[in-house]
N, C-alpha and C positions, 0 to 999 in steps of 0.2 A: 523170569516170570518163569513157573513149570512148565506154563503149558505152551511157551517158544523152548522151552530144552526140549520137550516131547517131539514138536513138531517139527528141529534140528536136527534131532535126530533120526525121524521118520526118515524125513529127506534124505539123512547119512547114509542110510540102510539104502533105498531105492537109489540112490545114485552107485553103492557097491554092487546093487544088484544088474545095474545096467552096463554096470565098468565092465564086470566079469563076463556079460553077454546071456547070463543064466536070467529067465525070467523067473523060473520055478520060487516061488516061497514057502519055507516052510513054517506053514502056518501054526501049527504048535510054538513054536520057537516065537513068533510075532506076537501071538494070542498071550503068551507068557509075558514078553516085554507088555504088553496093553494093560497085562492086569495087575503090573507094578506101579499105575496111575490111578 
């Protein structure tokens, strides 16, 4: 399902951010990804 894929992608992004120790999120990049759905 599209929603599950979307949730998995966001969780993966959040996990990557915490793994790098960088909590700053590029809001423009995130917004552009959200607009795809």
